[in-house]
N, C-alpha and C positions, 0 to 999 in steps of 0.2 A: 643588610639593614635598609639600605637605600631602596632596594627592590620592594621590600615589605611596606615601606612608607608610601611608595607609589601605588602599590596594589590597594593599600588601605584608602588612599585618597580617591582612587578610581571607584572603589566600592561605595564610598560616601556619596560621590557624584551620582552614581547609578541609583542609590537609594533615594536621594533627593529628587531625581528625575521621576522615578516611579511614584513617589509621594505626591508630587505636583500634578502628574498626569492623571491621577485618580480624580482630581477635582476640576481639571481643565477639559475643554472640548477636545475630543479625540482627533478632530479634523485639524486642529491647530497645534496640539502637543500630544502625539501618540505615545503610548507606553513603550518602554524598551523592548518588551516582548514582540510588539507589533513591528518595530523597526527590524529586529532580528529576523522575524518571519519573512519580511520583504527581502532582506539581504540574501537569505537562503533561496528564495524563489528566483531572484535575479541570477544567483550563482548557478542554479540548476539549469536555467534557460541559456546560460553562456553569455548573456548581455553584460553582466557585471565584469567578468574577466576580460571581455573584449574592450569595453570602454576604459577600464583601468589600464589595460595594456597599451592602448592607443595614447592615452594621456601621459603615461610614464615614458613612452617613446619620445613624445614631444618635449617633455621635461629634460630627458637625457641629451637629446641632440642640441637643444638651445643652451643647456647648461655647459656642455663641452665647448661650444662655440664661444659663449660669453667668457668662460674661464680662460680659454686659450688666448683670445684677443685681449681680454682685460689684464691678464698677467703681463703680457708683453708691453701693453700700453703703460701700465702702472710702473714697471721697471724703467721704461724710457723716461717717463715724467720725473721719477725719483732721481735718476742719474744725470739728467740734462736740464739745466735751468732754462735754456732756450725753448726746449720742447714743452716744459711746464708752463712757461709764459704764453706760448702760442696756443696751447690746447686746454689750458685751465678753464677759460670761459666757456668754450663749446661743451666741455665735459660737465660743467655745472649746469648748463642749460638742459642737457639731456637728463642729467641726474634729477633735476627738479621738474621735468615735464611729467604730468600725470600719465600713468600707464595706459589709461583709457584713451588718451589723445594719441599716444604712439601707436596703439593698436589700430585705432580708426584710420590714421594716416597710412599705416602699412597696408591695410586692406584697400584703401582708396588708390594708392599708388601701384600696388602689386597685384591687386585683385583678391578675390576670396579664395586664395590658394594656400597650400601647405607651406610654401616658401614664405609667404607673407606672415603666417602664424609664427613660424620659427624666428623670422627676423624681428618681429615685434617683441617676442619674449627675450631674445638675446640682447636687443637694444635696451630693454628695461633693466637687464641684469648687468651688462658690461660696465657702466659707470661706477657701480658699487664696487665691483672687483678692482677696477683701476685705482680708485681712491684708496682702498685698503692696501694694495700693493705699492702704491706710491709712498705711503708712509713707511712701509717696510724697507723700501729701497733707500729712502732718505736716512734711515737709522742704521745702515751697515757699519760694522765696527771698523774704524780707521786703522786699528792695530793689525787686523787681519789683512787689510788692503796693503799695508806696508810690508807685511810678511810675504804676500803674494808677489810684490814687486822685487823684494830682496831675493827670493828664490826663482824669480823669472818664470812664474807660472804662465803657460800658454792659455789662450782663451778658453779652451775646453776644460782644462784643469781648474781654472779660476771659477768657472761656472759651477762645476761639480763639487768643489771642495770649499769654496768661499761664499759664492752668491746663494746657491740653492739652500744649503743648510740654514742660513740666516733667514731666508724668506719662507721656509716651510710652514712655520706657525701662522704667518699671514695668509698663506695660500689656503690652509685649512679653515681659518677664520672666515675668509672670503667664500669658501665653498659652503660652509655651514649656514652662513647668513644668506648666501645666494640661492641655495636650493629651497629654502623656506619661502623666499620671494618668488622664485621661478614657478613653483607649482601653483601658487595663487594667481599669478599672471596668466599662466596657461589656461586655467579655468575660465578667466575672463575672455581670453582669445577664443576659446572653444564656444563659449556662450554667444559671442557676437558673430562668428563666421565659419564654424566648422560643423560638419554633419555627423560627427561622432565624438566620443570622449566623455569624460566625467562632466565637464562643463556643459556640453550639449545635453546630456541626460538630465542634469539638474534643471536646466532651462526648460526642457520638455515637460518634466513633471511639475515644474512651477506653473506652467500654463494650464495644467490640469488641476492645480491647487492640491497636489498630492504631497503633503508635508512629510509623510512617512518615507516616501521615496527620496525626497530632497535630503532629509537627515541621514537616511541610510547610505546614499552615495557619498555624502560628506564625511561620515564617520569612517567608512571603508578607506577612502583615499587619505584622510588624515592619519589613519593607523598605518598605512603603507609608508607614508613619508616619515612618520615618527620611528618606524622600524628601521628605515634606511639610515636615519641619523644615529639611532642607538647602536645599531649593529656594524655600521661602516664608518661614519664620520667621527663619532665620539672616540672609538678606539684609535682611529688615525690621529686625532688631535692629541690623545694621550701619548701616542708613540713619538710624535715630533717634539713633544715637550718633555720627554723622559729625562733629558739632561738636567732639567731644573730640579 
């Protein structure tokens, strides 16, 4: 039923797009058929798969770095009042710094390199993960903590059977919100300083005022990220919350 509702809403959007495009200038709002034709041409040339693959690689690397460091930082902040007091202000500063500023500074300090691009995306994502994980670490069940002490759990057992099961829903929430943020920032990073990727392609076609190409690349990459969320992250979220 949910799938049918989504397909129906998608069909309505396509119909509206088609209807408006009939009366609009084709240079500013091309018809869906024109966008589909462009996507097929780019796929045949190989440019589409190359650029999408490059961008997905950057999203994956920066996402893993941000999640790994953010989870560790968030747990430390949630478990230690001293660490929270010392790092709360720097964390808020980075969290509220515009992504564009972090990206520009990364390129200025590290050069127009792949490392700078990955660092910029990871830094934009890391505070978000840390804040979510901090709240999860603060809300650990004291009854389970007492049980762990009573049975004298060692550190490894405590992590595996007390800490991680309680934090899994927060990890998945951080992952779902983070990946939607990461791919948007990656496009900005590519637009500003990378010679390939979806962001680069969008910027290139923007300079040519090719709206068909801009919409085509945007739709393809949005579809890929929605597929990742629907096929991977949503089932994972349902799995970690199955006990409810």
